[in-house]
N, C-alpha and C positions, 0 to 999 in steps of 0.2 A: 805481357805488355800490349796495350790496345793500339789499333791502327791509328786512331785519332791522335794519340800521344806522339806517335812517330811522325805524323804529318806536321804537328806543331814543332817537333824537334828539327825536322828538315827545313822548316821555314826560317830557322835561325841561322842557317849556313851563310847567308850574305854577310853576317857580322864576323864570320870566322877570320878573314884576312887581317882585320884590325886587331884581333886577339893574338895572332901569331906572327905579325910582321917583323918582330925583333929576332925571330929565329929562322935560319935558312932551311932547316928541316924540322917543321913543326911536329910536335908530339901531342896526341890527343888521348886522354884517359876516359874510358867508358865504364862507368860504375852502375851496375844493375842489381836489383834485388833478386831477379830470377833469370834463367836462361832465355835468350832471345830467339824467337822463331826465325826460320829461314827467310820468310818474306820480310821480316823486320830488318834483318841484316842486309838484305838486298836493297831495301829502301834507304837504309842508313848510308850505304856506300854510294848509291845513286845520287843522293843529296850532296855528298862530298864531291863526287865527280862533276856535278853540275857547277860547282864553284872552282873547278880546276885542281882538285886534290884527289890523288889516287894513292890508296894504301900500298906501301912498298916502293913507290916511285918517288913521291915528294911529300909523303906523310907517313908517320908511324902511329899506329893505334895500339894501345894497351888495353885489353879487355879484362874486366874483373867482374865476376858474377858471384853473388852470395848463395846462389842455388836455393833461394827461399829460406836460408838460415840467417835471419836478420842480425844475429849477434856477431856474424863474421864481417859485417860492413865496416865498422871502425878500422879494423886491421887492413882491410882491402883498400880503404880510402888512404890510409897512411902509406901503403905501398905505392899508390899512384903519386902521392906527394913526394915521396923519396925518389921516385924515378924522374922527377922534374918535368912532368907533362906541362904543356902550355895552357891547357884548359881541361876541365873535367865536365863531362856530360853525365848527369845522374838521372836515371830513369827507373820506372816501375812502381814507384811509390815515393812519398816524401822522405822516407828513411835514408836512402842512398844520398840524397842531397844534404840532409841534416848531418850525416856522417862525414861527408866531404867538407861541409862548412866548419865542423868541429876540428877537422884535420889541418885546414889551412885558412888564414885570413887574407891571403894575397892572390893565390891562383884563381882565375875566373871560373865560376861554377854555373852551369846552365842546367836547369831542370825541365822535365816534361812529364806531367802526371795529372791525375784527375781530382786533386784536392784543393784546399785553400792554403796557399803558401804563407799568408799572413798569420792565420790561426795556427799553422804548423810551425811557426817560428823561423821560416826561411828568409822572409823579407819584411821590411818595416811597413811597406804599403805597396799597392799596385802601381801607383803613379811614381813613387820614389822608393824603389826597392832597397837602395843603399848597400854598402858593403861590397862584397865580391860575388854576390849571388843574384841571378836573374833567371828568367825562363818563361815558359808558357804553361797554362793550365786550363783544364775544363773541370769546373767544380761539380763533380758528379754527384755528390751527396745531396745537393739541392734539387736534383732531378728525380730523387727516389719516389716522391709522391706522384709525379707525372708518369713514371714507369708503372707504378701500381695502378693508376687510372687506366692506362692503356691495356694492361693485363686484364683488368676488369671488363673492359669493352670487348676484348678479343674472346675472353672466356667468362661470360656473364654468370655461369653457374658454379664457378670455382668458389670454394669456401676456405681453403687453406692456402697460405703462401709462405714459402721458406726463404730464409736469407742465409747464405753461406759467407762467413767473414773470416778474415785472418786476425785473430786477437792481438797479434804482435804489430800489426799495422796501425799507424796513427789515425787512419780513416775509420777504423772499426766502430769507435764509440759514436761518432756522428751518424754513421750508416745505420746503426741499431736504433738510435733515437728517432731518426727520420722514418725508418721502415715501420716501427711500432706505431707511430702517430698516423702514418698513412693507412696501415692495416685497420686501425680503429675507425678511421674516417670512412672506410669502405666496408666496414662490417665483416672483416676477414679475421681468421685465426692465424696469428703470426707464429712461425716456427723458426727458432734461431739455432744455427748449427755452427760450432767453432771447433772443427776437427784438429787444428794444430795445437789447441790447448788440451787435447786428449780428453775433452769433455763430451758427454753425450748431448744430443740435441735437446733443447729446452722448448717446450710448448707453452706459449703464452697466449691465453685466450683474450681476445680484444673485442668480443661481441657482447 
């Protein structure tokens, strides 16, 4: 999980009291596609403490990580719903939020990731998300061309560029399309690698 995503997540804590005011001891469910780094856990807890919530004192947190096995997320989301958490924070990719949304139409779900929540089917629109899902996002796929341009400026003699993607993630298709187009525009050879699909790297010449 990226630092920017957690900054976005922490920025949502002012809304936390309204979500849990009906419960004397609020319970938070954290659903993640992968293990969280130590710095992320510390930032997460610091954001809570800034709003007056301390885990173990006046807040219960149930952590559920799929450990990058995306097919585990539906069952993990169901576990959080069964435990009657007050709110679910879904992080790491759109898949945890999508799994949580499928598991409950009533428990509030807050996401933080780098994709497009509209095209990913999480919300109806940015202005009016609707339903029980909301959150913050940095649409990273739209920055692919800019990143490629910066790479070209930093390393003007580079001829090959590689993209490592998770084929099980919903961002993969968009990332590949954007990267291929950017590579072609800058006269680079595009190399695609999808290790989780147990497929060998594919070299696609765009020159």
